[in-house]
VEXDREN-2710 file (C-alpha; in Angstrom, 1 decimal):
% VEXDREN-2710
k/r/px/py/pz
1/UNK/80.8/84.5/79.1
2/UNK/81.4/83.1/82.5
3/UNK/84.4/81.4/84.2
4/UNK/84.8/78.4/86.5
5/UNK/83.6/80.6/89.4
6/UNK/80.1/80.3/87.8
7/UNK/77.9/77.2/87.6
8/UNK/74.8/76.2/85.7
9/UNK/72.8/73.5/87.5
10/UNK/69.9/71.5/86.1
11/UNK/67.9/68.7/87.8
12/UNK/66.6/65.6/86.1
13/UNK/65.2/62.2/87.2
14/UNK/65.6/58.9/85.4
15/UNK/62.7/59.3/83.1
16/UNK/63.6/58.0/79.6
17/UNK/61.8/60.7/77.6
18/UNK/63.0/63.5/79.8
19/UNK/66.6/62.4/79.1
20/UNK/66.1/62.8/75.3
21/UNK/63.5/65.6/75.1
22/UNK/64.9/67.8/77.8
23/UNK/68.4/67.1/79.0
24/UNK/70.1/66.4/75.7
25/UNK/68.8/69.6/74.0
26/UNK/69.7/71.5/77.1
27/UNK/73.3/70.3/77.0
28/UNK/73.8/70.4/73.3
29/UNK/72.5/73.9/73.0
30/UNK/74.5/75.2/75.9
31/UNK/77.6/73.8/74.4
32/UNK/77.0/76.0/71.3
33/UNK/77.1/79.2/73.4
34/UNK/80.1/81.0/74.7
35/UNK/79.4/79.9/78.3
36/UNK/82.7/78.7/79.8
37/UNK/81.7/77.9/83.4
38/UNK/80.7/74.6/85.1
39/UNK/77.7/72.5/84.1
40/UNK/76.3/70.4/86.9
41/UNK/73.5/67.8/86.6
42/UNK/71.5/67.1/89.8
43/UNK/70.5/63.5/89.4
44/UNK/67.3/62.3/91.1
45/UNK/67.7/58.5/90.8
46/UNK/69.7/58.9/87.6
47/UNK/70.9/55.5/86.3
48/UNK/74.6/54.7/86.4
49/UNK/74.6/54.5/82.6
50/UNK/73.3/58.0/82.2
51/UNK/75.6/59.4/84.9
52/UNK/78.5/57.7/83.2
53/UNK/77.6/59.3/79.8
54/UNK/77.5/62.7/81.4
55/UNK/80.8/62.3/83.2
56/UNK/82.4/61.0/80.0
57/UNK/81.3/64.3/78.4
58/UNK/83.0/66.4/81.2
59/UNK/79.7/67.2/82.9
60/UNK/79.6/67.1/86.7
61/UNK/76.9/64.9/88.3
62/UNK/75.6/65.3/91.8
63/UNK/73.5/62.6/93.3
64/UNK/70.6/64.6/94.9
65/UNK/68.7/63.6/98.0
66/UNK/65.6/61.9/96.6
67/UNK/63.6/62.3/99.8
68/UNK/63.4/66.0/99.3
69/UNK/61.8/65.6/95.9
70/UNK/63.0/67.3/92.7
71/UNK/60.8/70.4/92.6
72/UNK/61.9/71.8/96.0
73/UNK/65.0/69.7/96.7
74/UNK/66.8/71.2/93.7
75/UNK/66.8/74.6/95.4
76/UNK/68.5/73.3/98.5
77/UNK/70.9/71.2/96.4
78/UNK/72.1/74.4/94.7
79/UNK/72.6/76.1/98.0
80/UNK/74.5/73.1/99.3
81/UNK/76.6/72.9/96.1
82/UNK/77.7/76.5/96.5
83/UNK/78.5/75.9/100.2
84/UNK/80.6/72.9/99.3
85/UNK/82.4/74.7/96.5
86/UNK/83.5/78.1/97.8
87/UNK/85.1/78.9/94.5
88/UNK/81.6/79.3/93.0
89/UNK/80.5/82.9/93.1
90/UNK/77.4/82.7/91.1
91/UNK/75.0/79.9/90.2
92/UNK/71.9/79.5/88.1
93/UNK/69.3/76.7/88.3
94/UNK/67.4/76.0/85.1
95/UNK/64.5/73.8/84.4
96/UNK/65.6/71.0/82.1
97/UNK/63.0/71.9/79.4
98/UNK/64.8/74.9/78.2
99/UNK/67.3/75.2/75.3
100/UNK/69.7/78.0/74.5
101/UNK/68.7/79.8/71.4
102/UNK/71.5/82.3/71.2
103/UNK/75.3/81.8/70.9
104/UNK/75.8/84.5/73.5
105/UNK/75.4/83.6/77.2
106/UNK/75.3/86.8/79.3
107/UNK/73.2/85.8/82.3
108/UNK/75.9/86.0/84.9
109/UNK/76.8/89.5/83.9
110/UNK/73.4/90.5/85.2
111/UNK/73.8/88.9/88.6
112/UNK/75.3/90.7/91.6
113/UNK/74.8/91.3/95.3
114/UNK/72.7/89.2/97.6
115/UNK/69.3/89.3/95.8
116/UNK/67.8/86.3/94.0
117/UNK/67.0/86.7/90.3
118/UNK/64.2/85.2/88.2
119/UNK/62.2/86.1/85.1
120/UNK/58.6/87.3/84.8
121/UNK/55.8/85.1/83.7
122/UNK/53.1/86.5/81.3
123/UNK/50.4/84.5/83.2
124/UNK/49.6/84.2/86.9
125/UNK/48.8/80.5/86.8
126/UNK/46.4/78.8/89.2
127/UNK/49.1/76.3/90.3
128/UNK/51.0/79.2/92.0
129/UNK/48.3/79.5/94.7
130/UNK/46.9/75.9/94.7
131/UNK/49.5/74.7/97.3
132/UNK/48.2/77.3/99.9
133/UNK/46.2/75.7/102.7
134/UNK/45.5/76.1/106.3
135/UNK/44.6/78.9/108.7
136/UNK/47.2/81.3/107.1
137/UNK/45.9/80.7/103.6
138/UNK/44.5/84.2/103.1
139/UNK/47.6/85.8/104.6
140/UNK/49.9/83.8/102.3
141/UNK/47.6/84.4/99.3
142/UNK/48.1/88.1/99.9
143/UNK/51.8/87.7/100.0
144/UNK/52.0/85.4/97.0
145/UNK/49.7/87.4/94.8
146/UNK/49.2/91.0/95.9
147/UNK/52.6/91.7/97.3
148/UNK/54.5/90.0/94.4
149/UNK/52.4/91.9/91.8
150/UNK/52.9/95.2/93.7
151/UNK/56.6/94.7/93.9
152/UNK/57.3/93.1/90.5
153/UNK/54.3/93.7/88.3
154/UNK/54.2/90.1/87.1
155/UNK/54.1/86.6/88.4
156/UNK/57.4/84.8/88.5
157/UNK/58.7/82.0/86.3
158/UNK/60.6/79.3/88.3
159/UNK/62.3/77.9/85.2
160/UNK/65.4/80.0/85.9
161/UNK/66.5/81.1/89.4
162/UNK/69.9/82.6/89.8
163/UNK/72.1/84.4/92.3
164/UNK/75.4/84.7/94.1
165/UNK/76.4/82.0/96.5
166/UNK/75.3/84.3/99.3
167/UNK/71.9/84.7/97.8
168/UNK/71.6/80.9/97.4
169/UNK/72.5/80.4/101.0
170/UNK/69.7/82.6/102.1
171/UNK/67.2/81.2/99.7
172/UNK/68.1/77.6/100.6
173/UNK/67.3/78.3/104.2
174/UNK/64.0/79.9/103.2
175/UNK/63.1/76.7/101.2
176/UNK/63.9/74.5/104.2
177/UNK/61.7/76.6/106.5
178/UNK/58.8/76.5/104.0
179/UNK/59.2/72.7/103.7
180/UNK/58.5/72.4/107.4
181/UNK/55.1/74.1/106.7
182/UNK/54.0/71.3/104.3
183/UNK/50.9/69.9/105.8
184/UNK/49.9/73.0/107.7
185/UNK/50.3/76.0/105.4
186/UNK/51.3/74.2/102.2
187/UNK/50.3/71.0/100.4
188/UNK/53.0/69.3/98.4
189/UNK/51.5/69.4/94.9
190/UNK/52.4/70.7/91.4
191/UNK/53.5/74.3/91.6
192/UNK/54.8/74.3/95.1
193/UNK/58.3/75.3/93.9
194/UNK/56.8/78.4/92.2
195/UNK/54.7/79.2/95.3
196/UNK/57.8/79.1/97.6
197/UNK/59.6/81.4/95.1
198/UNK/56.7/83.8/95.3
199/UNK/56.8/83.7/99.1
200/UNK/60.4/84.7/98.9
201/UNK/59.8/87.5/96.4
202/UNK/57.2/89.0/98.7
203/UNK/60.0/90.0/100.9
204/UNK/61.6/92.1/98.1
205/UNK/64.8/90.1/97.9
206/UNK/64.3/89.3/94.3
207/UNK/65.3/91.1/91.1
208/UNK/63.6/90.6/87.7
209/UNK/65.7/89.4/84.8
210/UNK/64.9/90.1/81.2
211/UNK/62.2/87.7/80.0
212/UNK/64.5/86.6/77.2
213/UNK/66.7/84.8/79.7
214/UNK/63.9/82.3/80.3
215/UNK/61.4/83.0/77.5
216/UNK/57.9/81.8/77.7
217/UNK/56.4/81.6/74.2
218/UNK/53.2/83.3/75.4
219/UNK/55.2/86.6/75.3
220/UNK/55.2/86.1/71.5
221/UNK/58.2/84.6/69.5
222/UNK/59.5/86.4/66.4
223/UNK/61.7/84.7/63.8
224/UNK/64.3/87.2/62.7
225/UNK/66.7/86.9/59.8
226/UNK/69.8/89.1/59.8
227/UNK/72.9/88.8/57.5
228/UNK/71.6/85.5/56.2
229/UNK/71.3/84.1/59.8
230/UNK/68.0/83.5/61.6
231/UNK/67.3/83.6/65.3
232/UNK/64.3/83.7/67.7
233/UNK/63.6/87.0/69.3
234/UNK/61.1/88.6/71.7
235/UNK/58.2/89.5/69.5
236/UNK/57.6/92.7/71.5
237/UNK/61.1/94.1/71.3
238/UNK/63.1/92.1/68.8
239/UNK/65.6/91.2/71.5
240/UNK/67.3/87.9/70.8
241/UNK/66.0/85.1/73.1
242/UNK/68.8/83.6/75.2
243/UNK/66.9/80.5/76.5
244/UNK/63.6/79.3/75.1
245/UNK/61.3/77.5/77.6
246/UNK/59.5/74.6/76.0
247/UNK/56.8/74.3/78.6
248/UNK/54.2/71.6/78.4
249/UNK/51.8/73.5/76.1
250/UNK/54.5/73.9/73.4
251/UNK/56.9/71.1/74.2
252/UNK/56.7/69.2/71.0
253/UNK/56.1/71.9/68.5
254/UNK/58.8/71.6/66.0
255/UNK/58.6/75.2/65.0
256/UNK/60.4/76.1/68.3
257/UNK/61.7/72.7/69.4
258/UNK/65.5/72.3/69.5
259/UNK/65.4/69.2/67.4
260/UNK/63.3/70.9/64.8
261/UNK/65.8/73.7/64.4
262/UNK/69.1/72.0/64.9
263/UNK/68.6/68.5/63.7
264/UNK/72.0/67.9/62.1
265/UNK/73.8/69.1/65.2
266/UNK/71.5/66.9/67.4
267/UNK/72.2/63.8/65.4
268/UNK/75.9/64.2/65.2
269/UNK/76.6/65.6/68.7
270/UNK/73.7/63.9/70.5
271/UNK/74.9/60.4/69.7
272/UNK/77.3/60.5/72.6
273/UNK/74.3/60.8/75.0
274/UNK/72.1/58.2/73.3
275/UNK/71.1/55.1/75.3
276/UNK/71.5/52.7/72.3
277/UNK/73.7/52.6/69.2
278/UNK/71.0/53.9/66.8
279/UNK/71.2/53.5/63.0
280/UNK/69.4/51.0/60.9
281/UNK/69.7/47.3/61.1
282/UNK/69.4/44.7/58.2
283/UNK/66.4/44.5/55.9
284/UNK/63.7/42.4/57.6
285/UNK/60.9/43.0/55.0
286/UNK/60.7/39.3/54.1
287/UNK/60.3/38.1/57.7
288/UNK/57.0/36.3/58.5
289/UNK/56.2/38.7/61.3
290/UNK/55.6/41.4/58.7
291/UNK/53.0/39.4/56.7
292/UNK/50.2/41.6/58.0
293/UNK/52.0/44.8/57.0
294/UNK/52.6/43.4/53.5
295/UNK/48.9/42.5/53.2
296/UNK/47.6/45.9/54.3
297/UNK/49.7/47.9/51.9
298/UNK/48.9/45.5/49.1
299/UNK/45.2/46.5/49.4
300/UNK/46.3/50.0/48.3
301/UNK/48.4/49.1/45.3
302/UNK/51.8/48.9/47.1
303/UNK/54.4/46.2/47.7
304/UNK/56.6/46.1/50.8
305/UNK/60.2/45.7/49.4
306/UNK/62.3/47.0/52.3
307/UNK/62.0/47.4/56.1
308/UNK/64.9/48.4/58.3
309/UNK/64.7/49.2/62.0
310/UNK/67.0/50.4/64.7
311/UNK/68.0/47.8/67.3
312/UNK/66.3/49.2/70.3
313/UNK/63.5/47.9/72.5
314/UNK/60.2/49.5/71.7
315/UNK/60.7/50.1/68.0
316/UNK/57.5/49.4/66.1
317/UNK/55.7/49.7/62.7
318/UNK/52.0/49.3/62.4
319/UNK/49.6/49.8/59.5
320/UNK/45.9/50.6/59.3
321/UNK/43.8/50.4/56.2
322/UNK/40.8/52.8/55.6
323/UNK/38.5/53.6/52.7
324/UNK/40.7/56.6/51.7
325/UNK/44.2/55.1/52.1
326/UNK/46.7/53.4/54.4
327/UNK/48.2/54.9/57.6
328/UNK/51.7/53.8/58.7
329/UNK/52.6/54.5/62.3
330/UNK/56.1/54.1/63.5
331/UNK/58.1/54.4/66.7
332/UNK/61.9/54.8/66.6
333/UNK/64.3/55.1/63.7
334/UNK/62.9/53.2/60.6
335/UNK/63.1/53.1/56.8
336/UNK/60.2/51.6/54.9
337/UNK/60.5/51.0/51.2
338/UNK/57.3/50.5/49.1
339/UNK/56.9/49.9/45.4
340/UNK/53.9/50.8/43.3
341/UNK/52.2/47.8/41.8
342/UNK/50.6/49.7/38.9
343/UNK/50.8/53.2/37.5
344/UNK/49.3/56.0/39.6
345/UNK/48.7/59.6/38.5
346/UNK/47.8/60.9/42.0
347/UNK/49.9/59.5/44.8
348/UNK/49.7/61.5/48.0
349/UNK/52.1/61.2/51.0
350/UNK/51.3/63.0/54.2
351/UNK/53.9/63.1/57.0
352/UNK/53.1/64.1/60.6
353/UNK/53.3/62.8/64.2
354/UNK/50.8/62.2/67.0
355/UNK/50.0/65.5/68.7
356/UNK/51.5/65.7/72.2
357/UNK/54.4/63.4/71.3
358/UNK/57.9/64.1/70.0
359/UNK/58.5/63.8/66.3
360/UNK/61.7/62.3/64.8
361/UNK/64.7/64.6/64.4
362/UNK/64.4/64.0/60.7
363/UNK/61.7/62.4/58.6
364/UNK/61.4/62.3/54.9
365/UNK/59.8/60.7/51.8
366/UNK/62.1/59.7/48.9
367/UNK/60.3/59.1/45.6
368/UNK/62.0/58.3/42.3
369/UNK/65.4/59.2/43.9
370/UNK/64.3/62.6/45.1
371/UNK/64.1/63.2/48.9
372/UNK/61.6/65.6/50.5
373/UNK/62.1/66.3/54.2
374/UNK/59.4/67.5/56.6
375/UNK/61.3/70.5/58.1
376/UNK/59.3/72.0/60.9
377/UNK/55.8/71.5/59.4
378/UNK/53.2/69.9/61.6
379/UNK/51.9/68.2/58.4
380/UNK/53.9/67.9/55.2
381/UNK/52.2/66.9/52.0
382/UNK/53.8/65.6/48.8
383/UNK/52.0/64.7/45.6
384/UNK/53.4/62.5/42.8
385/UNK/52.6/60.9/39.5
386/UNK/54.3/57.5/39.5
387/UNK/54.9/54.8/37.0
388/UNK/54.6/51.1/37.8
389/UNK/57.3/49.8/40.1
390/UNK/58.3/53.2/41.4
391/UNK/60.1/53.0/44.8
392/UNK/58.8/55.1/47.7
393/UNK/60.9/55.2/50.9
394/UNK/59.6/56.6/54.2
395/UNK/62.3/57.4/56.7
396/UNK/62.3/58.5/60.3
397/UNK/65.5/59.2/62.2
398/UNK/66.2/60.0/65.8
399/UNK/68.9/59.3/68.3
400/UNK/69.5/55.7/69.3
401/UNK/66.7/54.7/71.7
402/UNK/64.8/58.0/71.4
403/UNK/61.7/56.3/70.1
404/UNK/60.0/59.3/68.5
405/UNK/56.6/58.7/66.8
406/UNK/55.9/59.1/63.1
407/UNK/52.8/58.9/60.9
408/UNK/52.6/58.6/57.2
409/UNK/49.2/58.6/55.4
410/UNK/49.3/57.3/51.8
411/UNK/46.3/58.0/49.5
412/UNK/45.2/58.2/45.9
413/UNK/43.5/61.5/46.6
414/UNK/44.4/64.7/48.4
415/UNK/42.9/65.2/51.9
416/UNK/41.9/68.8/51.1
417/UNK/41.8/70.3/47.6
418/UNK/40.1/73.3/46.0
END
């Protein structure tokens, strides 16, 4: 719990995918916790439409100074926000690619005094030292690596930095001083925000938070079921994870992704943040522009009888024929209905999405009136024996304008069988 004297801040630019894949899960999952403080979005060139959606939802928006850049500028913005709002006693800055995996928010109960707080990182990544240059490189390398490890035992994770207003005032000044060293002691490249956090930690004015407050999956994620309810926990201790960090190496793995675990909530509550209305439009299967699609599926004993798409720029459906089947690739919310031309005793449907891209919040295959969803599987496989004229509907659903990618592979034989 936290009151209005505590604030969570998160920074985001105007990138389309970051809005859907980072900020919306961040906000929706936070709303499901018992956090009762203030949520502030630091907007780096955020469009008026996005800012308006946030404000309509009772979220504060601060137009950040773009010349500072998001990675470092956000630190200073938090310090300045605290200074401009003296009622704020404690503040936490999160990366946007976290979501809150527990209903209990207890971060601010761990924060006190004038020290800065951050979580450990299981790896000491190369990007922490890559920004170090110049004649003081060896000296600063010793501070960033040796002194931090001696004091804290781990590298530091910059995805969550928290402290009292007094701590933020001191850290903000530190960041401004280090910014002046860009070009001499530092180069402005990926990781510089973490480097500057390590330079601060070398002084000792930093306290480690439990890793569960900003959990990196490399620690090991456990899926725990208690009293009929499941939650994610630290695989080493069983402690519930408060915030799960979906860093780039795991960002679109549905096993841990917010959308993969809370799809119904995302679709119902996320609609308020969507950039287009969503939903399916009228059936366009008979339109001439889909002649090629009809011809490709016909080669594999299928008839295109229905095609509905959301009304958003970028929505697409393409088909590719191979010797073993037909692959349908879609972007956006779509529903494709096919019909078997003849009887088939072995009809295989595989559902997946391109690696490295977000999958739809929900995707399914409906055959003979029975729907089979994909859940969190990277690849879902369904096998049917179908009479002539059997309908098969492939559906992908996301938020309006989210434009997630889907792949269905339809074949008369299983891909792997023993």
